[in-house]
Backbone as numpy.savetxt, mean C-alpha at the origin, in Angstrom:
# Nx Ny Nz CAx CAy CAz Cx Cy Cz
47.97 40.73 85.22 46.60 40.65 84.75 45.72 40.15 85.90
44.65 40.86 86.11 43.78 40.54 87.25 42.93 39.33 86.93
42.78 38.43 87.84 41.97 37.24 87.67 40.53 37.54 88.01
39.63 36.94 87.17 38.20 37.13 87.42 37.74 36.04 88.37
37.07 36.43 89.35 36.63 35.49 90.35 35.50 34.61 89.80
35.41 33.39 90.24 34.34 32.49 89.80 32.96 33.08 90.02
32.79 33.79 91.05 31.48 34.39 91.34 31.11 35.40 90.27
32.11 36.15 89.78 31.85 37.14 88.73 31.50 36.45 87.42
32.18 35.32 87.11 31.87 34.57 85.90 30.45 34.04 85.92
30.02 33.58 87.06 28.67 33.07 87.20 27.64 34.13 86.94
27.92 35.31 87.46 26.98 36.43 87.27 26.93 36.85 85.80
28.12 36.82 85.14 28.13 37.19 83.71 27.35 36.17 82.87
27.47 34.88 83.18 26.75 33.86 82.41 25.25 33.97 82.62
24.83 34.38 83.74 23.41 34.56 84.00 22.85 35.72 83.22
23.74 36.71 82.95 23.30 37.88 82.20 23.10 37.58 80.71
23.80 36.50 80.19 23.65 36.15 78.78 22.23 35.67 78.52
21.70 36.08 77.35 20.34 35.72 77.01 20.27 34.27 76.52
19.25 33.59 76.93 19.02 32.21 76.48 18.56 32.23 75.02
18.87 31.21 74.20 18.45 31.17 72.79 16.93 31.20 72.68
16.49 31.92 71.64 15.06 32.04 71.41 14.50 30.72 70.87
13.37 30.29 71.37 12.74 29.06 70.90 11.88 29.35 69.66
11.75 28.30 68.69 10.96 28.46 67.47 9.49 28.37 67.83
8.74 29.31 67.32 7.32 29.37 67.66 6.54 28.27 66.94
5.40 27.92 67.47 4.53 26.88 66.88 4.04 27.28 65.50
3.61 28.53 65.25 3.18 28.91 63.89 4.27 28.71 62.84
5.53 28.97 63.24 6.64 28.80 62.29 6.81 27.33 61.93
6.72 26.49 62.94 6.83 25.05 62.70 5.71 24.58 61.78
4.50 25.08 62.03 3.36 24.69 61.20 3.57 25.14 59.75
4.09 26.35 59.57 4.33 26.87 58.22 5.36 26.03 57.48
6.46 25.68 58.13 7.48 24.84 57.52 6.91 23.47 57.15
6.05 22.95 58.02 5.45 21.63 57.75 4.56 21.68 56.51
3.77 22.77 56.39 2.89 22.91 55.22 3.71 23.02 53.94
4.77 23.83 53.99 5.63 24.00 52.81 6.26 22.67 52.41
6.71 21.91 53.40 7.33 20.62 53.12 6.33 19.65 52.48
5.10 19.62 53.03 4.08 18.74 52.47 3.74 19.12 51.03
3.61 20.43 50.79 3.30 20.90 49.44 4.40 20.51 48.46
5.65 20.67 48.86 6.78 20.33 47.98 6.80 18.83 47.69
6.56 18.01 48.72 6.54 16.56 48.52 5.40 16.17 47.59
4.20 16.78 47.78 3.06 16.48 46.91 3.34 16.89 45.47
3.97 18.05 45.30 4.29 18.53 43.95 5.27 17.59 43.25
6.30 17.17 43.98 7.29 16.26 43.41 6.64 14.92 43.05
5.76 14.42 43.90 5.08 13.16 43.63 4.17 13.27 42.40
3.42 14.41 42.32 2.52 14.61 41.19 3.31 14.71 39.87
4.43 15.41 39.92 5.27 15.54 38.72 5.82 14.19 38.28
6.29 13.41 39.24 6.81 12.08 38.93 5.72 11.20 38.33
4.52 11.24 38.91 3.42 10.42 38.42 3.01 10.83 37.01
2.99 12.16 36.75 2.61 12.65 35.42 3.56 12.15 34.35
4.85 12.30 34.58 5.83 11.90 33.58 5.91 10.39 33.44
5.64 9.67 34.51 5.63 8.21 34.42 4.49 7.73 33.54
3.29 8.30 33.78 2.14 7.92 32.96 2.33 8.31 31.51
2.92 9.48 31.28 3.16 9.91 29.90 4.12 8.98 29.20
5.15 8.55 29.90 6.12 7.63 29.30 5.46 6.30 28.95
4.57 5.82 29.85 3.87 4.55 29.59 2.96 4.69 28.38
2.24 5.82 28.28 1.33 6.05 27.15 2.10 6.10 25.84
3.24 6.79 25.83 4.04 6.88 24.61 4.55 5.50 24.20
4.93 4.69 25.19 5.41 3.34 24.88 4.30 2.50 24.28
3.08 2.61 24.88 1.94 1.85 24.37 1.56 2.30 22.97
1.56 3.64 22.74 1.24 4.15 21.40 2.26 3.68 20.38
3.54 3.72 20.79 4.58 3.26 19.88 4.40 1.80 19.53
4.01 1.00 20.53 3.79 -0.42 20.28 2.60 -0.63 19.36
1.53 0.19 19.57 0.34 0.08 18.72 0.67 0.43 17.29
1.40 1.54 17.10 1.77 1.94 15.73 2.64 0.87 15.08
3.54 0.28 15.88 4.42 -0.74 15.33 3.61 -1.95 14.88
2.63 -2.35 15.71 1.78 -3.49 15.35 0.98 -3.18 14.10
0.43 -1.95 14.04 -0.35 -1.56 12.86 0.53 -1.55 11.62
1.75 -1.02 11.75 2.66 -0.99 10.60 3.01 -2.40 10.16
3.26 -3.28 11.14 3.60 -4.65 10.79 2.42 -5.34 10.13
1.21 -5.07 10.64 0.02 -5.66 10.03 -0.18 -5.15 8.62
0.06 -3.81 8.45 -0.09 -3.23 7.12 0.94 -3.79 6.15
2.18 -3.93 6.63 3.23 -4.49 5.78 2.92 -5.93 5.42
2.41 -6.69 6.41 2.06 -8.08 6.14 0.94 -8.16 5.13
-0.05 -7.26 5.28 -1.18 -7.25 4.36 -0.72 -6.93 2.95
0.20 -5.94 2.84 0.70 -5.58 1.52 1.50 -6.73 0.91
2.28 -7.40 1.76 3.12 -8.48 1.23 2.29 -9.68 0.79
1.05 -9.79 1.31 0.19 -10.90 0.94 -0.46 -10.70 -0.43
-0.47 -9.48 -0.94 -1.11 -9.21 -2.23 -0.22 -9.74 -3.36
-0.76 -10.59 -4.23 0.04 -11.11 -5.35 0.54 -9.97 -6.24
1.76 -10.07 -6.68 2.35 -9.06 -7.55 2.47 -9.54 -8.99
2.29 -10.83 -9.19 2.46 -11.37 -10.53 1.32 -12.35 -10.85
1.01 -12.42 -12.13 0.02 -13.38 -12.63 0.65 -14.13 -13.79
0.57 -15.45 -13.73 1.14 -16.29 -14.79 -0.02 -16.92 -15.56
-0.18 -16.50 -16.81 -1.22 -17.05 -17.69 -0.67 -18.30 -18.36
-1.30 -19.42 -18.09 -0.94 -20.66 -18.77 -1.87 -20.80 -19.97
-1.35 -20.49 -21.16 -2.17 -20.51 -22.37 -1.87 -21.76 -23.19
-2.67 -21.98 -24.20 -2.46 -23.14 -25.08 -1.20 -23.00 -25.92
-0.58 -21.82 -25.90 0.67 -21.59 -26.63 1.88 -21.54 -25.70
1.64 -21.38 -24.40 2.75 -21.27 -23.45 2.43 -20.31 -22.31
3.45 -20.03 -21.50 3.26 -19.20 -20.30 3.52 -17.72 -20.60
2.67 -16.87 -20.02 2.82 -15.41 -20.11 2.81 -14.87 -18.69
3.90 -14.25 -18.26 4.00 -13.71 -16.91 3.76 -12.20 -16.93
2.87 -11.74 -16.07 2.49 -10.32 -16.03 2.78 -9.76 -14.64
3.39 -8.60 -14.60 3.54 -7.87 -13.34 2.32 -6.98 -13.15
1.68 -7.07 -11.99 0.46 -6.32 -11.72 0.79 -4.95 -11.13
0.09 -3.91 -11.60 0.31 -2.54 -11.14 -0.67 -2.22 -10.02
-0.41 -2.77 -8.83 -1.30 -2.57 -7.69 -1.38 -1.10 -7.29
-0.24 -0.40 -7.31 -0.23 0.99 -6.88 -0.97 1.89 -7.87
-0.85 1.59 -9.15 -1.47 2.46 -10.15 -2.94 2.18 -10.38
-3.36 0.91 -10.25 -4.76 0.54 -10.50 -5.23 -0.43 -9.42
-5.32 0.03 -8.17 -5.62 -0.89 -7.06 -6.97 -1.58 -7.19
-8.02 -0.84 -7.60 -9.35 -1.44 -7.67 -9.43 -2.50 -8.78
-8.82 -2.19 -9.92 -8.85 -3.15 -11.04 -8.05 -4.40 -10.69
-6.89 -4.21 -10.04 -6.07 -5.36 -9.65 -6.83 -6.23 -8.65
-7.51 -5.60 -7.69 -8.30 -6.37 -6.73 -9.40 -7.17 -7.43
-10.04 -6.54 -8.42 -11.09 -7.22 -9.16 -10.51 -8.38 -9.97
-9.34 -8.15 -10.56 -8.68 -9.20 -11.33 -8.29 -10.37 -10.44
-7.71 -10.08 -9.27 -7.31 -11.13 -8.34 -8.53 -11.94 -7.88
-9.61 -11.22 -7.59 -10.85 -11.90 -7.19 -11.35 -12.82 -8.31
-11.28 -12.35 -9.55 -11.72 -13.16 -10.69 -10.83 -14.39 -10.85
-9.51 -14.22 -10.62 -8.59 -15.36 -10.72 -8.92 -16.41 -9.65
-9.17 -15.94 -8.43 -9.46 -16.86 -7.34 -10.77 -17.60 -7.56
-11.65 -17.03 -8.36 -12.92 -17.68 -8.68 -12.83 -18.49 -9.98
-11.60 -18.63 -10.50 -11.35 -19.40 -11.73 -12.11 -18.84 -12.92
-12.26 -17.51 -12.94 -13.00 -16.86 -14.02 -12.30 -17.03 -15.37
-10.98 -17.05 -15.36 -10.23 -17.10 -16.62 -9.92 -18.53 -17.08
-10.27 -19.50 -16.28 -9.99 -20.89 -16.63 -10.80 -21.29 -17.86
-10.10 -21.67 -18.93 -10.77 -22.06 -20.16 -11.23 -20.89 -21.02
-10.89 -19.67 -20.65 -11.30 -18.50 -21.44 -10.58 -18.48 -22.79
-11.31 -18.19 -23.85 -10.73 -18.14 -25.19 -10.31 -16.73 -25.56
-9.31 -16.64 -26.44 -8.97 -15.36 -27.05 -9.92 -15.18 -28.23
-10.87 -14.28 -28.06 -11.92 -14.11 -29.06 -11.52 -13.20 -30.22
-10.63 -12.28 -29.97 -10.20 -11.36 -31.02 -8.68 -11.27 -31.02
-8.10 -11.36 -32.20 -6.67 -11.20 -32.36 -6.44 -10.25 -33.53
-5.97 -9.05 -33.21 -5.72 -8.04 -34.24 -4.21 -7.84 -34.33
-3.66 -8.25 -35.44 -2.21 -8.20 -35.61 -1.70 -6.76 -35.50
-0.60 -6.62 -34.74 0.04 -5.33 -34.49 -0.84 -4.40 -33.65
-1.83 -4.96 -32.97 -2.68 -4.15 -32.09 -2.84 -4.85 -30.74
-3.83 -5.72 -30.65 -4.12 -6.36 -29.37 -4.63 -7.78 -29.59
-4.55 -8.55 -28.50 -5.28 -9.81 -28.44 -6.26 -9.67 -27.27
-7.48 -10.16 -27.48 -8.53 -10.01 -26.49 -9.03 -11.38 -26.03
-9.12 -11.52 -24.72 -9.71 -12.72 -24.15 -10.88 -12.35 -23.27
-11.97 -13.08 -23.39 -13.12 -12.77 -22.56 -14.38 -13.43 -23.06
-15.41 -13.36 -22.21 -16.69 -13.96 -22.55 -17.71 -12.93 -23.02
-17.35 -11.64 -22.89 -18.31 -10.61 -23.28 -18.35 -10.46 -24.79
-19.44 -9.93 -25.28 -19.61 -9.72 -26.72 -19.44 -8.25 -27.10
-18.87 -7.47 -26.18 -18.69 -6.05 -26.45 -17.36 -5.86 -27.18
-17.43 -5.55 -28.46 -16.22 -5.42 -29.27 -15.98 -3.97 -29.71
-16.54 -3.04 -28.97 -16.42 -1.63 -29.35 -14.96 -1.19 -29.36
-14.19 -1.69 -28.40 -12.77 -1.31 -28.34 -12.04 -1.74 -29.60
-12.22 -3.00 -29.98 -11.55 -3.52 -31.17 -12.00 -2.77 -32.42
-13.29 -2.61 -32.57 -13.81 -1.96 -33.77 -13.32 -0.52 -33.88
-13.25 0.17 -32.76 -12.80 1.57 -32.80 -11.33 1.65 -33.19
-10.51 0.77 -32.61 -9.09 0.80 -32.93 -8.84 0.47 -34.40
-9.48 -0.58 -34.88 -9.24 -0.99 -36.26 -9.75 0.04 -37.26
-10.82 0.77 -36.93 -11.33 1.79 -37.83 -10.39 2.97 -37.95
-9.51 3.14 -36.96 -8.58 4.27 -36.99 -7.16 3.84 -37.35
-7.01 2.65 -37.87 -5.68 2.10 -38.12 -4.87 2.99 -39.07
-5.53 3.56 -40.07 -4.81 4.36 -41.06 -4.24 5.64 -40.48
-4.77 6.08 -39.34 -4.32 7.35 -38.77 -3.27 7.18 -37.68
-2.95 5.96 -37.33 -2.04 5.75 -36.20 -0.64 6.31 -36.45
-0.14 6.14 -37.64 1.22 6.59 -37.92 1.33 8.11 -37.94
0.20 8.81 -38.01 0.23 10.27 -38.03 0.22 10.87 -36.63
-0.03 10.04 -35.61 -0.08 10.54 -34.25 1.32 10.70 -33.69
1.45 11.63 -32.74 2.74 11.84 -32.11 3.13 10.63 -31.27
4.41 10.36 -31.24 4.88 9.20 -30.51 4.61 9.31 -29.01
4.59 10.53 -28.49 4.39 10.69 -27.05 2.98 10.29 -26.62
2.06 10.20 -27.56 0.69 9.81 -27.22 0.51 8.30 -27.22
1.51 7.57 -27.69 1.39 6.12 -27.80 1.86 5.43 -26.52
1.22 4.31 -26.23 1.59 3.50 -25.09 2.39 2.29 -25.57
3.12 1.71 -24.68 4.01 0.62 -25.05 3.24 -0.66 -25.34
3.95 -1.57 -26.01 3.37 -2.88 -26.28 3.45 -3.75 -25.03
2.73 -4.87 -25.07 2.72 -5.88 -24.01 2.16 -5.35 -22.69
1.18 -4.44 -22.77 0.49 -3.97 -21.58 -0.78 -4.79 -21.39
-1.11 -5.08 -20.14 -2.32 -5.83 -19.81 -3.39 -4.87 -19.32
-4.59 -4.97 -19.87 -5.68 -4.10 -19.45 -7.02 -4.79 -19.57
-8.04 -4.08 -19.11 -9.41 -4.54 -19.26 -10.26 -3.36 -19.67
-11.40 -3.62 -20.27 -12.24 -2.52 -20.73 -12.68 -1.66 -19.55
-12.78 -0.36 -19.78 -13.12 0.54 -18.69 -14.62 0.62 -18.43
-15.38 -0.24 -19.09 -16.81 -0.32 -18.83 -17.04 -1.15 -17.56
-18.19 -0.97 -16.93 -18.52 -1.71 -15.72 -18.66 -3.18 -16.06
-17.96 -4.01 -15.30 -17.96 -5.44 -15.57 -19.15 -6.12 -14.90
-19.85 -6.95 -15.68 -20.90 -7.75 -15.07 -20.28 -9.06 -14.59
-21.11 -10.02 -14.26 -20.62 -11.26 -13.68 -19.66 -11.99 -14.59
-19.90 -11.92 -15.90 -19.05 -12.64 -16.86 -18.24 -11.68 -17.73
-18.17 -10.42 -17.32 -17.65 -9.42 -18.23 -16.22 -8.97 -18.04
-15.43 -9.62 -17.17 -14.05 -9.19 -16.99 -13.22 -9.75 -18.15
-13.02 -8.91 -19.17 -12.21 -9.33 -20.31 -10.80 -8.78 -20.15
-9.87 -9.33 -20.89 -8.49 -8.88 -20.82 -7.99 -8.55 -22.22
-7.11 -7.57 -22.28 -6.47 -7.16 -23.52 -4.96 -7.13 -23.28
-4.21 -7.66 -24.22 -2.75 -7.54 -24.21 -2.35 -6.86 -25.50
-1.74 -5.70 -25.36 -1.34 -4.96 -26.56 -0.11 -5.61 -27.17
-0.04 -5.60 -28.48 1.12 -6.15 -29.19 1.90 -5.06 -29.93
1.48 -3.83 -29.75 2.15 -2.68 -30.36 1.76 -1.45 -29.56
2.52 -0.34 -29.71 2.11 0.90 -29.04 0.73 1.34 -29.52
-0.16 1.62 -28.57 -1.54 1.98 -28.90 -1.81 3.41 -28.45
-2.25 4.29 -29.36 -2.56 5.67 -28.96 -3.84 5.71 -28.14
-3.88 6.66 -27.22 -5.08 6.87 -26.40 -5.54 5.60 -25.70
-4.58 4.83 -25.21 -4.92 3.54 -24.60 -5.81 3.70 -23.38
-5.50 4.69 -22.54 -6.26 4.85 -21.31 -7.70 5.29 -21.55
-7.99 5.80 -22.74 -9.36 6.20 -23.05 -10.25 4.99 -23.25
-9.65 3.83 -23.54 -10.43 2.63 -23.81 -10.23 1.55 -22.76
-9.05 1.51 -22.16 -8.72 0.42 -21.25 -8.26 0.93 -19.89
-8.49 0.10 -18.89 -7.84 0.28 -17.59 -6.61 -0.62 -17.56
-5.45 -0.02 -17.73 -4.21 -0.78 -17.76 -3.82 -1.12 -16.32
-3.56 -2.39 -16.04 -3.22 -2.79 -14.67 -2.04 -3.75 -14.60
-1.32 -3.91 -15.71 -0.16 -4.78 -15.68 0.63 -4.74 -16.96
1.76 -5.44 -16.93 2.63 -5.49 -18.11 3.29 -6.86 -18.21
3.39 -7.35 -19.42 4.04 -8.65 -19.66 5.54 -8.48 -19.46
6.12 -9.30 -18.57 7.56 -9.23 -18.33 8.26 -10.51 -18.80
7.48 -11.56 -19.04 8.01 -12.80 -19.60 6.96 -13.39 -20.52
7.43 -14.00 -21.60 6.49 -14.63 -22.52 6.02 -13.71 -23.63
6.79 -12.66 -23.92 6.44 -11.79 -25.04 6.37 -12.58 -26.35
7.25 -13.58 -26.47 7.23 -14.41 -27.68 5.93 -15.21 -27.80
5.35 -15.59 -26.66 4.06 -16.31 -26.68 2.96 -15.37 -27.15
3.00 -14.13 -26.68 2.02 -13.13 -27.12 2.12 -12.95 -28.64
3.34 -12.85 -29.13 3.53 -12.66 -30.57 3.10 -13.90 -31.36
3.28 -15.07 -30.77 2.84 -16.30 -31.44 1.32 -16.34 -31.56
0.65 -15.90 -30.50 -0.82 -15.83 -30.56 -1.24 -14.79 -31.59
-0.49 -13.72 -31.66 -0.81 -12.63 -32.59 -0.75 -13.10 -34.05
0.05 -14.09 -34.32 0.27 -14.54 -35.69 -0.73 -15.59 -36.17
-1.68 -15.98 -35.34 -2.63 -17.02 -35.77 -3.55 -16.49 -36.86
-4.07 -17.38 -37.66 -5.00 -16.99 -38.73 -6.36 -16.62 -38.13
-6.94 -15.54 -38.67 -8.24 -15.07 -38.19 -9.18 -14.86 -39.38
-10.48 -14.74 -39.09 -11.43 -14.41 -40.14 -11.53 -12.90 -40.29
-12.51 -12.44 -41.07 -12.62 -11.00 -41.32 -13.05 -10.21 -40.08
-13.51 -10.93 -39.06 -13.90 -10.27 -37.80 -12.84 -10.45 -36.72
-11.65 -10.83 -37.13 -10.50 -10.99 -36.24 -10.66 -12.12 -35.24
-11.54 -13.06 -35.52 -11.71 -14.22 -34.66 -10.74 -15.31 -35.09
-9.98 -15.88 -34.16 -9.04 -16.94 -34.53 -9.77 -18.14 -35.13
-9.19 -18.71 -36.17 -9.80 -19.87 -36.82 -9.58 -21.15 -36.00
-8.57 -21.14 -35.16 -8.34 -22.27 -34.25 -8.53 -21.80 -32.80
-8.91 -22.73 -31.96 -9.17 -22.38 -30.57 -7.86 -22.11 -29.82
-7.74 -20.90 -29.31 -6.58 -20.52 -28.49 -7.12 -19.87 -27.22
-6.67 -20.34 -26.09 -7.23 -19.79 -24.87 -6.32 -19.92 -23.67
-6.89 -19.57 -22.53 -6.18 -19.60 -21.25 -6.57 -20.87 -20.51
-5.58 -21.65 -20.15 -5.85 -22.88 -19.39 -6.16 -22.54 -17.94
-5.30 -21.72 -17.34 -5.54 -21.24 -15.98 -4.60 -20.08 -15.70
-4.81 -19.42 -14.55 -3.97 -18.29 -14.15 -3.48 -18.56 -12.72
-2.17 -18.42 -12.51 -1.57 -18.60 -11.19 -1.09 -17.26 -10.66
-1.47 -16.93 -9.42 -1.05 -15.68 -8.79 0.15 -15.95 -7.88
1.13 -15.06 -7.94 2.34 -15.23 -7.10 2.80 -13.89 -6.57
3.46 -13.95 -5.39 4.05 -12.75 -4.81 5.46 -12.53 -5.34
6.15 -13.61 -5.62 7.52 -13.54 -6.15 7.65 -14.52 -7.31
8.58 -14.23 -8.20 8.86 -15.15 -9.30 10.36 -15.38 -9.39
């Protein structure tokens, strides 16, 4: 095998082309692309970071509002205890079913509206009425239809021991209360029912048994000493 002389190798290496250098426009283009990619990645990161912070703050706000709402609901009394001259009557208030009436009742209790209130009308097997108003249309209408009650369908009757007030607009002294002592037909047509007796039914029946005159007024004074509002019993 013939040996290549060093001089020939030198000449061959000189004939090889030198590597091409990268042009300035190409470098500039790569730099622009790199900057754009970095800016895009930064903008994307910033967007999702801010969105995550906003969602966290909104979640915290909703949680605070929910806790405030739950606290507010838990502060509303659910029970009223009538301390009467015959004994205690405990009533569960129907806040969900009659919110405005319950609020009005609670406000009246806090103003001691029922303190010393007398039961002005006691109709056996119907209702007992306590209040300062002289509007007896409810009582008179019910008693005038007493003979027809047994002919009405049972599904139209409401249960006994329901607490209500007249559906007329109450003036300053006009928040009266009715406690039914028997199922009453068409009760909602005359009363706004906002509670039910859950303890002290025997006290209601004892009041129902008192002697009355021909106008259903008790011959002896029977009334409410005071009313206590409670969240739990």
